[in-house]
VEXMARVEX-926929 format. One record per residue (C-alpha): residue in one letter; x, y, z. Coordinates in steps of 0.02 Angstrom, whole numbers, plus 50000, padded with zeros to 5 digits. Example, Ala and Ser with C-alpha at 12.3 -4.5 7.8 and 13.67 -1.06 7.14 Angstrom:
// VEXMARVEX-926929
<rest:A | xx:50615 | yy:49775 | zz:50390>
<rest:S | xx:50684 | yy:49947 | zz:50357>
***
This chain:
// VEXMARVEX-926929
<rest:M | xx:58475 | yy:42773 | zz:50878>
<rest:S | xx:58649 | yy:42699 | zz:50877>
<rest:F | xx:58745 | yy:42791 | zz:50750>
<rest:S | xx:58927 | yy:42810 | zz:50771>
<rest:Q | xx:58998 | yy:42976 | zz:50824>
<rest:E | xx:59087 | yy:42973 | zz:50643>
<rest:L | xx:58929 | yy:42965 | zz:50557>
<rest:I | xx:58844 | yy:43105 | zz:50661>
<rest:E | xx:58977 | yy:43215 | zz:50629>
<rest:L | xx:58971 | yy:43187 | zz:50439>
<rest:K | xx:58775 | yy:43210 | zz:50456>
<rest:K | xx:58803 | yy:43397 | zz:50522>
<rest:Q | xx:58930 | yy:43430 | zz:50378>
<rest:V | xx:58811 | yy:43369 | zz:50253>
<rest:L | xx:58661 | yy:43460 | zz:50320>
<rest:A | xx:58772 | yy:43624 | zz:50319>
<rest:E | xx:58837 | yy:43609 | zz:50142>
<rest:I | xx:58671 | yy:43558 | zz:50060>
<rest:Q | xx:58565 | yy:43702 | zz:50142>
<rest:P | xx:58584 | yy:43815 | zz:49997>
<rest:N | xx:58502 | yy:43688 | zz:49880>
<rest:F | xx:58348 | yy:43692 | zz:49983>
<rest:Q | xx:58291 | yy:43856 | zz:49921>
<rest:H | xx:58260 | yy:43799 | zz:49743>
<rest:I | xx:58160 | yy:43647 | zz:49799>
<rest:E | xx:58049 | yy:43754 | zz:49916>
<rest:E | xx:58013 | yy:43885 | zz:49784>
<rest:V | xx:57958 | yy:43738 | zz:49660>
<rest:A | xx:57851 | yy:43663 | zz:49794>
<rest:E | xx:57769 | yy:43834 | zz:49834>
<rest:I | xx:57736 | yy:43869 | zz:49648>
<rest:N | xx:57657 | yy:43694 | zz:49623>
<rest:T | xx:57556 | yy:43709 | zz:49779>
<rest:L | xx:57477 | yy:43866 | zz:49719>
<rest:K | xx:57441 | yy:43778 | zz:49553>
<rest:V | xx:57355 | yy:43637 | zz:49639>
<rest:L | xx:57257 | yy:43753 | zz:49758>
<rest:D | xx:57202 | yy:43878 | zz:49614>
<rest:A | xx:57143 | yy:43722 | zz:49514>
<rest:M | xx:57053 | yy:43646 | zz:49662>
<rest:R | xx:56965 | yy:43828 | zz:49690>
<rest:E | xx:56924 | yy:43837 | zz:49494>
<rest:C | xx:56857 | yy:43672 | zz:49496>
<rest:Q | xx:56754 | yy:43712 | zz:49648>
<rest:V | xx:56806 | yy:43550 | zz:49745>
<rest:S | xx:56675 | yy:43516 | zz:49894>
<rest:E | xx:56636 | yy:43387 | zz:50019>
<rest:A | xx:56508 | yy:43307 | zz:49904>
<rest:H | xx:56655 | yy:43251 | zz:49787>
<rest:F | xx:56729 | yy:43145 | zz:49931>
<rest:N | xx:56582 | yy:43020 | zz:49934>
<rest:T | xx:56595 | yy:42835 | zz:49873>
<rest:T | xx:56493 | yy:42753 | zz:49735>
<rest:A | xx:56460 | yy:42566 | zz:49691>
<rest:G | xx:56408 | yy:42462 | zz:49539>
<rest:Y | xx:56434 | yy:42547 | zz:49368>
<rest:A | xx:56447 | yy:42726 | zz:49451>
<rest:Y | xx:56384 | yy:42816 | zz:49302>
<rest:D | xx:56388 | yy:43003 | zz:49333>
<rest:D | xx:56504 | yy:42985 | zz:49490>
<rest:I | xx:56532 | yy:43163 | zz:49523>
<rest:G | xx:56683 | yy:43142 | zz:49626>
<rest:R | xx:56765 | yy:43035 | zz:49488>
<rest:M | xx:56744 | yy:43163 | zz:49371>
<rest:K | xx:56797 | yy:43306 | zz:49462>
<rest:I | xx:56967 | yy:43216 | zz:49504>
<rest:D | xx:56986 | yy:43190 | zz:49329>
<rest:E | xx:56954 | yy:43377 | zz:49285>
<rest:L | xx:57065 | yy:43419 | zz:49432>
<rest:Y | xx:57220 | yy:43324 | zz:49362>
<rest:A | xx:57193 | yy:43393 | zz:49187>
<rest:K | xx:57187 | yy:43572 | zz:49248>
<rest:V | xx:57345 | yy:43565 | zz:49360>
<rest:F | xx:57442 | yy:43450 | zz:49222>
<rest:G | xx:57382 | yy:43582 | zz:49093>
<rest:C | xx:57310 | yy:43453 | zz:48969>
<rest:E | xx:57150 | yy:43418 | zz:48881>
<rest:R | xx:57105 | yy:43256 | zz:48970>
<rest:A | xx:57142 | yy:43147 | zz:49132>
<rest:L | xx:57100 | yy:42979 | zz:49175>
<rest:V | xx:57131 | yy:42942 | zz:49364>
<rest:R | xx:57067 | yy:42773 | zz:49441>
<rest:T | xx:57104 | yy:42667 | zz:49590>
<rest:Q | xx:57072 | yy:42519 | zz:49468>
<rest:F | xx:57254 | yy:42549 | zz:49408>
<rest:V | xx:57349 | yy:42419 | zz:49501>
<rest:S | xx:57521 | yy:42505 | zz:49474>
<rest:G | xx:57611 | yy:42638 | zz:49364>
<rest:T | xx:57661 | yy:42486 | zz:49249>
<rest:H | xx:57468 | yy:42461 | zz:49235>
<rest:T | xx:57436 | yy:42634 | zz:49169>
<rest:L | xx:57584 | yy:42626 | zz:49044>
<rest:A | xx:57525 | yy:42460 | zz:48973>
<rest:A | xx:57342 | yy:42540 | zz:48958>
<rest:V | xx:57427 | yy:42674 | zz:48852>
<rest:L | xx:57529 | yy:42565 | zz:48749>
<rest:F | xx:57387 | yy:42432 | zz:48713>
<rest:G | xx:57253 | yy:42569 | zz:48692>
<rest:I | xx:57343 | yy:42663 | zz:48556>
<rest:L | xx:57458 | yy:42546 | zz:48469>
<rest:R | xx:57387 | yy:42420 | zz:48348>
<rest:P | xx:57466 | yy:42265 | zz:48243>
<rest:G | xx:57597 | yy:42331 | zz:48121>
<rest:D | xx:57635 | yy:42492 | zz:48222>
<rest:K | xx:57809 | yy:42513 | zz:48286>
<rest:L | xx:57852 | yy:42575 | zz:48464>
<rest:V | xx:58033 | yy:42662 | zz:48491>
<rest:S | xx:58103 | yy:42686 | zz:48660>
<rest:I | xx:58204 | yy:42839 | zz:48642>
<rest:T | xx:58284 | yy:42822 | zz:48811>
<rest:G | xx:58367 | yy:42647 | zz:48799>
<rest:A | xx:58301 | yy:42491 | zz:48868>
<rest:P | xx:58145 | yy:42516 | zz:48976>
<rest:Y | xx:58148 | yy:42449 | zz:49160>
<rest:D | xx:58109 | yy:42279 | zz:49191>
<rest:T | xx:57930 | yy:42271 | zz:49211>
<rest:M | xx:57912 | yy:42376 | zz:49043>
<rest:Q | xx:58019 | yy:42251 | zz:48959>
<rest:T | xx:57886 | yy:42107 | zz:48992>
<rest:V | xx:57744 | yy:42216 | zz:48926>
<rest:I | xx:57836 | yy:42247 | zz:48767>
<rest:G | xx:57892 | yy:42064 | zz:48762>
<rest:Y | xx:58063 | yy:42074 | zz:48658>
<rest:A | xx:58195 | yy:42070 | zz:48793>
<rest:N | xx:58089 | yy:41976 | zz:48915>
<rest:E | xx:57959 | yy:41878 | zz:48822>
<rest:S | xx:57790 | yy:41863 | zz:48901>
<rest:K | xx:57616 | yy:41805 | zz:48860>
<rest:G | xx:57500 | yy:41938 | zz:48800>
<rest:S | xx:57644 | yy:42061 | zz:48766>
<rest:L | xx:57649 | yy:42193 | zz:48632>
<rest:K | xx:57755 | yy:42075 | zz:48534>
<rest:E | xx:57612 | yy:41943 | zz:48525>
<rest:W | xx:57512 | yy:42075 | zz:48461>
<rest:G | xx:57618 | yy:42106 | zz:48308>
<rest:I | xx:57683 | yy:42276 | zz:48372>
<rest:K | xx:57861 | yy:42295 | zz:48327>
<rest:Y | xx:57991 | yy:42368 | zz:48439>
<rest:D | xx:58159 | yy:42468 | zz:48435>
<rest:E | xx:58267 | yy:42567 | zz:48551>
<rest:L | xx:58386 | yy:42700 | zz:48535>
<rest:D | xx:58536 | yy:42685 | zz:48649>
<rest:M | xx:58590 | yy:42820 | zz:48765>
<rest:I | xx:58759 | yy:42905 | zz:48758>
<rest:D | xx:58850 | yy:42928 | zz:48913>
<rest:G | xx:58681 | yy:42942 | zz:49006>
<rest:K | xx:58597 | yy:43069 | zz:48884>
<rest:V | xx:58477 | yy:43032 | zz:48732>
<rest:D | xx:58555 | yy:43024 | zz:48573>
<rest:M | xx:58466 | yy:43175 | zz:48490>
<rest:A | xx:58563 | yy:43145 | zz:48327>
<rest:G | xx:58503 | yy:42968 | zz:48324>
<rest:I | xx:58323 | yy:42992 | zz:48337>
<rest:A | xx:58294 | yy:43031 | zz:48158>
<rest:S | xx:58369 | yy:42862 | zz:48113>
<rest:K | xx:58243 | yy:42769 | zz:48220>
<rest:I | xx:58092 | yy:42859 | zz:48192>
<rest:T | xx:58029 | yy:42774 | zz:48032>
<rest:P | xx:57864 | yy:42783 | zz:47943>
<rest:D | xx:57779 | yy:42646 | zz:48031>
<rest:T | xx:57840 | yy:42713 | zz:48201>
<rest:K | xx:57682 | yy:42750 | zz:48288>
<rest:M | xx:57735 | yy:42800 | zz:48471>
<rest:A | xx:57908 | yy:42861 | zz:48548>
<rest:L | xx:57921 | yy:42801 | zz:48729>
<rest:I | xx:58024 | yy:42923 | zz:48836>
<rest:Q | xx:58069 | yy:42858 | zz:49018>
<rest:R | xx:58094 | yy:43011 | zz:49130>
<rest:S | xx:58165 | yy:42907 | zz:49265>
<rest:R | xx:58320 | yy:42808 | zz:49269>
<rest:G | xx:58242 | yy:42639 | zz:49312>
<rest:Y | xx:58384 | yy:42519 | zz:49367>
<rest:S | xx:58527 | yy:42609 | zz:49290>
<rest:M | xx:58646 | yy:42738 | zz:49323>
<rest:R | xx:58602 | yy:42886 | zz:49221>
<rest:N | xx:58528 | yy:43049 | zz:49273>
<rest:P | xx:58334 | yy:43074 | zz:49249>
<rest:L | xx:58275 | yy:43182 | zz:49104>
<rest:S | xx:58246 | yy:43359 | zz:49149>
<rest:I | xx:58081 | yy:43438 | zz:49090>
<rest:S | xx:58196 | yy:43547 | zz:48960>
<rest:E | xx:58263 | yy:43383 | zz:48887>
<rest:I | xx:58084 | yy:43310 | zz:48873>
<rest:E | xx:58041 | yy:43463 | zz:48777>
<rest:E | xx:58189 | yy:43435 | zz:48658>
<rest:I | xx:58154 | yy:43253 | zz:48624>
<rest:C | xx:57972 | yy:43294 | zz:48594>
<rest:A | xx:58024 | yy:43432 | zz:48472>
<rest:E | xx:58151 | yy:43324 | zz:48371>
<rest:V | xx:58017 | yy:43174 | zz:48367>
<rest:H | xx:57883 | yy:43284 | zz:48307>
<rest:R | xx:58005 | yy:43370 | zz:48186>
<rest:V | xx:58043 | yy:43203 | zz:48108>
<rest:K | xx:57864 | yy:43134 | zz:48108>
<rest:P | xx:57733 | yy:43256 | zz:48167>
<rest:D | xx:57602 | yy:43122 | zz:48211>
<rest:C | xx:57715 | yy:43007 | zz:48307>
<rest:V | xx:57645 | yy:43003 | zz:48487>
<rest:C | xx:57771 | yy:43061 | zz:48617>
<rest:F | xx:57722 | yy:42954 | zz:48775>
<rest:V | xx:57816 | yy:43000 | zz:48928>
<rest:D | xx:57833 | yy:42873 | zz:49083>
<rest:N | xx:57815 | yy:43007 | zz:49213>
<rest:C | xx:57833 | yy:42895 | zz:49361>
<rest:Y | xx:57940 | yy:42980 | zz:49502>
<rest:G | xx:57941 | yy:43154 | zz:49410>
<rest:E | xx:57781 | yy:43240 | zz:49453>
<rest:F | xx:57794 | yy:43400 | zz:49544>
<rest:V | xx:57990 | yy:43399 | zz:49539>
<rest:D | xx:57975 | yy:43551 | zz:49420>
<rest:T | xx:57861 | yy:43684 | zz:49394>
<rest:R | xx:57788 | yy:43613 | zz:49215>
<rest:E | xx:57739 | yy:43436 | zz:49169>
<rest:P | xx:57789 | yy:43335 | zz:49015>
<rest:V | xx:57621 | yy:43369 | zz:48929>
<rest:Q | xx:57647 | yy:43559 | zz:48941>
<rest:V | xx:57807 | yy:43545 | zz:48836>
<rest:G | xx:57760 | yy:43442 | zz:48703>
<rest:A | xx:57727 | yy:43271 | zz:48758>
<rest:D | xx:57559 | yy:43197 | zz:48684>
<rest:I | xx:57515 | yy:43082 | zz:48839>
<rest:M | xx:57595 | yy:43036 | zz:48997>
<rest:A | xx:57565 | yy:42912 | zz:49139>
<rest:G | xx:57601 | yy:42877 | zz:49318>
<rest:S | xx:57562 | yy:42805 | zz:49486>
<rest:L | xx:57455 | yy:42875 | zz:49633>
<rest:I | xx:57571 | yy:42789 | zz:49762>
<rest:K | xx:57717 | yy:42892 | zz:49694>
<rest:N | xx:57724 | yy:43077 | zz:49693>
<rest:P | xx:57551 | yy:43133 | zz:49653>
<rest:G | xx:57464 | yy:43034 | zz:49785>
<rest:G | xx:57559 | yy:43134 | zz:49921>
<rest:G | xx:57577 | yy:42972 | zz:50019>
<rest:I | xx:57383 | yy:42974 | zz:50057>
<rest:S | xx:57315 | yy:42889 | zz:49901>
<rest:L | xx:57291 | yy:42703 | zz:49946>
<rest:T | xx:57306 | yy:42643 | zz:49772>
<rest:G | xx:57285 | yy:42692 | zz:49573>
<rest:G | xx:57359 | yy:42786 | zz:49426>
<rest:Y | xx:57334 | yy:42923 | zz:49323>
<rest:I | xx:57343 | yy:42949 | zz:49120>
<rest:A | xx:57347 | yy:43128 | zz:49046>
<rest:G | xx:57362 | yy:43211 | zz:48892>
<rest:K | xx:57279 | yy:43232 | zz:48720>
<rest:D | xx:57088 | yy:43203 | zz:48722>
<rest:E | xx:57079 | yy:43063 | zz:48601>
<rest:L | xx:57225 | yy:42977 | zz:48659>
<rest:V | xx:57172 | yy:42975 | zz:48839>
<rest:E | xx:57005 | yy:42909 | zz:48772>
<rest:L | xx:57086 | yy:42753 | zz:48679>
<rest:A | xx:57187 | yy:42723 | zz:48842>
<rest:S | xx:57025 | yy:42730 | zz:48940>
<rest:Y | xx:56957 | yy:42579 | zz:48829>
<rest:R | xx:57110 | yy:42463 | zz:48884>
<rest:L | xx:57042 | yy:42502 | zz:49071>
<rest:T | xx:56862 | yy:42456 | zz:49049>
<rest:S | xx:56814 | yy:42419 | zz:48872>
<rest:P | xx:56790 | yy:42490 | zz:48691>
<rest:G | xx:56627 | yy:42611 | zz:48696>
<rest:M | xx:56637 | yy:42618 | zz:48894>
<rest:G | xx:56797 | yy:42697 | zz:48932>
<rest:D | xx:56794 | yy:42829 | zz:49077>
<rest:E | xx:56606 | yy:42819 | zz:49102>
<rest:L | xx:56619 | yy:42681 | zz:49229>
<rest:G | xx:56718 | yy:42643 | zz:49376>
<rest:A | xx:56646 | yy:42646 | zz:49554>
<rest:S | xx:56749 | yy:42759 | zz:49692>
<rest:L | xx:56748 | yy:42613 | zz:49805>
<rest:A | xx:56889 | yy:42705 | zz:49914>
<rest:N | xx:56847 | yy:42880 | zz:49981>
<rest:N | xx:56900 | yy:43002 | zz:49852>
<rest:R | xx:56945 | yy:43127 | zz:49989>
<rest:M | xx:57115 | yy:43041 | zz:49999>
<rest:I | xx:57156 | yy:43062 | zz:49818>
<rest:F | xx:57096 | yy:43240 | zz:49830>
<rest:Q | xx:57211 | yy:43280 | zz:49984>
<rest:G | xx:57351 | yy:43172 | zz:49933>
<rest:F | xx:57367 | yy:43282 | zz:49771>
<rest:F | xx:57343 | yy:43436 | zz:49869>
<rest:M | xx:57502 | yy:43371 | zz:49986>
<rest:A | xx:57593 | yy:43313 | zz:49834>
<rest:P | xx:57706 | yy:43459 | zz:49803>
<rest:H | xx:57759 | yy:43470 | zz:49980>
<rest:V | xx:57788 | yy:43285 | zz:50002>
<rest:V | xx:57883 | yy:43283 | zz:49852>
<rest:A | xx:57998 | yy:43433 | zz:49910>
<rest:Q | xx:58039 | yy:43332 | zz:50063>
<rest:A | xx:58073 | yy:43164 | zz:49962>
<rest:I | xx:58203 | yy:43282 | zz:49863>
<rest:K | xx:58281 | yy:43350 | zz:50004>
<rest:G | xx:58311 | yy:43179 | zz:50081>
<rest:A | xx:58386 | yy:43121 | zz:49909>
<rest:V | xx:58507 | yy:43271 | zz:49917>
<rest:F | xx:58556 | yy:43224 | zz:50092>
<rest:A | xx:58586 | yy:43038 | zz:50045>
<rest:A | xx:58685 | yy:43094 | zz:49905>
<rest:G | xx:58805 | yy:43206 | zz:50020>
<rest:L | xx:58821 | yy:43075 | zz:50148>
<rest:F | xx:58862 | yy:42939 | zz:50039>
<rest:E | xx:58970 | yy:43028 | zz:49929>
<rest:K | xx:59073 | yy:43083 | zz:50093>
<rest:L | xx:59070 | yy:42896 | zz:50131>
<rest:G | xx:59171 | yy:42861 | zz:49966>
<rest:Y | xx:59029 | yy:42792 | zz:49861>
<rest:K | xx:58971 | yy:42847 | zz:49686>
<rest:T | xx:58816 | yy:42939 | zz:49694>
<rest:L | xx:58694 | yy:42995 | zz:49550>
<rest:P | xx:58628 | yy:43128 | zz:49550>
<rest:L | xx:58763 | yy:43227 | zz:49642>
<rest:P | xx:58713 | yy:43333 | zz:49798>
<rest:T | xx:58717 | yy:43494 | zz:49683>
<rest:D | xx:58635 | yy:43421 | zz:49535>
<rest:L | xx:58470 | yy:43490 | zz:49471>
<rest:R | xx:58338 | yy:43345 | zz:49496>
<rest:G | xx:58229 | yy:43273 | zz:49369>
<rest:D | xx:58148 | yy:43141 | zz:49496>
<rest:I | xx:58151 | yy:43099 | zz:49672>
<rest:I | xx:58264 | yy:42950 | zz:49654>
<rest:Q | xx:58441 | yy:42945 | zz:49720>
<rest:A | xx:58553 | yy:42799 | zz:49668>
<rest:V | xx:58707 | yy:42740 | zz:49754>
<rest:Q | xx:58823 | yy:42620 | zz:49690>
<rest:L | xx:58877 | yy:42505 | zz:49831>
<rest:D | xx:58988 | yy:42387 | zz:49748>
<rest:T | xx:58950 | yy:42225 | zz:49836>
<rest:P | xx:58780 | yy:42120 | zz:49872>
<rest:E | xx:58823 | yy:42137 | zz:50055>
<rest:N | xx:58818 | yy:42319 | zz:50061>
<rest:L | xx:58655 | yy:42326 | zz:49958>
<rest:I | xx:58578 | yy:42211 | zz:50073>
<rest:A | xx:58636 | yy:42298 | zz:50223>
<rest:F | xx:58576 | yy:42471 | zz:50152>
<rest:C | xx:58399 | yy:42399 | zz:50132>
<rest:R | xx:58393 | yy:42327 | zz:50305>
<rest:G | xx:58451 | yy:42487 | zz:50380>
<rest:I | xx:58309 | yy:42581 | zz:50287>
<rest:Q | xx:58193 | yy:42443 | zz:50345>
<rest:K | xx:58243 | yy:42454 | zz:50526>
<rest:Y | xx:58205 | yy:42640 | zz:50535>
<rest:S | xx:58033 | yy:42626 | zz:50455>
<rest:P | xx:57875 | yy:42660 | zz:50540>
<rest:V | xx:57781 | yy:42498 | zz:50479>
<rest:D | xx:57866 | yy:42317 | zz:50484>
<rest:S | xx:58032 | yy:42379 | zz:50555>
<rest:F | xx:58072 | yy:42213 | zz:50630>
<rest:A | xx:58074 | yy:42144 | zz:50461>
<rest:A | xx:58234 | yy:42093 | zz:50364>
<rest:P | xx:58223 | yy:42109 | zz:50183>
<rest:E | xx:58287 | yy:41970 | zz:50073>
<rest:P | xx:58314 | yy:41961 | zz:49888>
<rest:W | xx:58194 | yy:41870 | zz:49789>
<rest:D | xx:58121 | yy:41832 | zz:49626>
<rest:M | xx:57999 | yy:41963 | zz:49604>
<rest:P | xx:57877 | yy:41943 | zz:49455>
<rest:G | xx:57918 | yy:42054 | zz:49294>
<rest:Y | xx:58111 | yy:42076 | zz:49348>
<rest:A | xx:58278 | yy:41977 | zz:49278>
<rest:D | xx:58369 | yy:41974 | zz:49430>
<rest:K | xx:58333 | yy:41941 | zz:49618>
<rest:I | xx:58259 | yy:42105 | zz:49689>
<rest:I | xx:58296 | yy:42164 | zz:49876>
<rest:M | xx:58159 | yy:42301 | zz:49923>
<rest:A | xx:58149 | yy:42387 | zz:50083>
<rest:A | xx:57981 | yy:42478 | zz:50107>
<rest:G | xx:57911 | yy:42487 | zz:50288>
<rest:T | xx:57769 | yy:42595 | zz:50224>
<rest:F | xx:57590 | yy:42633 | zz:50266>
<rest:V | xx:57532 | yy:42594 | zz:50093>
<rest:Q | xx:57605 | yy:42445 | zz:50029>
<rest:G | xx:57743 | yy:42487 | zz:49896>
<rest:A | xx:57713 | yy:42667 | zz:49910>
<rest:S | xx:57876 | yy:42729 | zz:49848>
<rest:I | xx:57832 | yy:42905 | zz:49887>
<rest:E | xx:57865 | yy:42852 | zz:50061>
<rest:L | xx:58045 | yy:42820 | zz:50119>
<rest:S | xx:58090 | yy:42660 | zz:50022>
<rest:A | xx:58249 | yy:42575 | zz:49934>
<rest:D | xx:58262 | yy:42444 | zz:49810>
<rest:G | xx:58396 | yy:42361 | zz:49688>
<rest:P | xx:58430 | yy:42205 | zz:49581>
<rest:L | xx:58563 | yy:42087 | zz:49642>
<rest:R | xx:58683 | yy:42123 | zz:49504>
<rest:A | xx:58852 | yy:42210 | zz:49485>
<rest:P | xx:58884 | yy:42351 | zz:49532>
<rest:Y | xx:58750 | yy:42333 | zz:49652>
<rest:N | xx:58664 | yy:42500 | zz:49645>
<rest:V | xx:58530 | yy:42547 | zz:49756>
<rest:Y | xx:58380 | yy:42668 | zz:49718>
<rest:L | xx:58312 | yy:42765 | zz:49869>
<rest:Q | xx:58158 | yy:42861 | zz:49838>
<rest:G | xx:58022 | yy:42942 | zz:49946>
<rest:G | xx:58016 | yy:43012 | zz:50124>
<rest:L | xx:57851 | yy:43086 | zz:50193>
<rest:T | xx:57951 | yy:43199 | zz:50288>
<rest:F | xx:58133 | yy:43260 | zz:50274>
<rest:E | xx:58173 | yy:43210 | zz:50460>
<rest:H | xx:58119 | yy:43033 | zz:50429>
<rest:A | xx:58219 | yy:43024 | zz:50274>
<rest:V | xx:58383 | yy:43091 | zz:50363>
<rest:I | xx:58349 | yy:42956 | zz:50510>
<rest:G | xx:58317 | yy:42809 | zz:50375>
<rest:I | xx:58473 | yy:42868 | zz:50277>
<rest:M | xx:58583 | yy:42870 | zz:50424>
<rest:G | xx:58520 | yy:42689 | zz:50471>
<rest:A | xx:58560 | yy:42636 | zz:50307>
<rest:A | xx:58739 | yy:42713 | zz:50309>
<rest:Q | xx:58762 | yy:42640 | zz:50485>
<rest:A | xx:58724 | yy:42467 | zz:50427>
<rest:V | xx:58853 | yy:42492 | zz:50272>
<rest:L | xx:58984 | yy:42561 | zz:50397>
<rest:D | xx:58957 | yy:42398 | zz:50498>
<rest:I | xx:58983 | yy:42278 | zz:50346>
<rest:K | xx:59144 | yy:42368 | zz:50325>
<rest:T | xx:59198 | yy:42359 | zz:50503>
<rest:Q | xx:59168 | yy:42168 | zz:50515>
<rest:N | xx:59253 | yy:42133 | zz:50351>
<rest:N | xx:59405 | yy:42230 | zz:50429>
***
């Protein structure tokens, strides 16, 4: 590994400094592991639930057991977990289109959602088939200094507001993710203003970071991706929706069709990977968080703005670093790719990715394509050229990959001098 002596010394300093942070991360992982283990024991998961099914797959016992397990672990009435969901955005869209009706209003409490959600909504980024085309109104509440404007919620939740969208993670912005306590406060305020308003949390990147999930603290429904946190790096594809019974049922009609809902859906992929990934998820999430803390510490010492800071309490697995130039952003991603187990020989290039307003560069040498619980990095080619690092199945790999990214950025600096 061609890391400079300067970088190796910085690594030693950072590892020594962040070690005290790891105790809390490990405690959360142990609590969540016990939670998943207890639920698997209570649900009596057995090898019979690992089998595949085909066709309509009525009475697929594996599929139904996975739904039961997710609902129990997340502490909610019902869950819908399917490999037929192609991405986190797909699960979120199923919730939006399943619950909202023409004339209803959706309000984003956390400012502008990230790019792919904007195409689903259709206001900032017009697209065919969007909520806007279906006559669903939209408004958003700007954040203040990276925080939700709690005092402004009452002015945005009007009589025709059906749903409040709460994005837990930062998207392509430099704000801290929401903590579980903050989500609890937001949901309480929304329900105070309008008790029947649906609080919907985009939970992507947030699962198992805390010992509680949004639906346990006031959210009515939440959704996420299986190739992020809850898949544990083992699930091959899919997503989940979890929350109140009637709301999950409405969302299920958008996955299949009205009247059919979650009664169908063949388990074409071996269910074992979903069960095992969920069991591994608390540990893998802890590994990813440790990697994010290391990245924050290392790049802070290199003189770059990082968010969260190394000592901050984490709300998700993402680490943002402001790299200031497009050259640094490209170099960072290429450094991550170079130290990936898959496609390490590839050189990422910015490209016009569907659903995004700017060119995006992505580094993801992953076993599952696009799995951002595996070590990956991406960012839009727009000032101030922030990179968003996430994942890491092992802390050891995260450290090596982050060192590779740092060395690539340092090499650019050397060349320019």
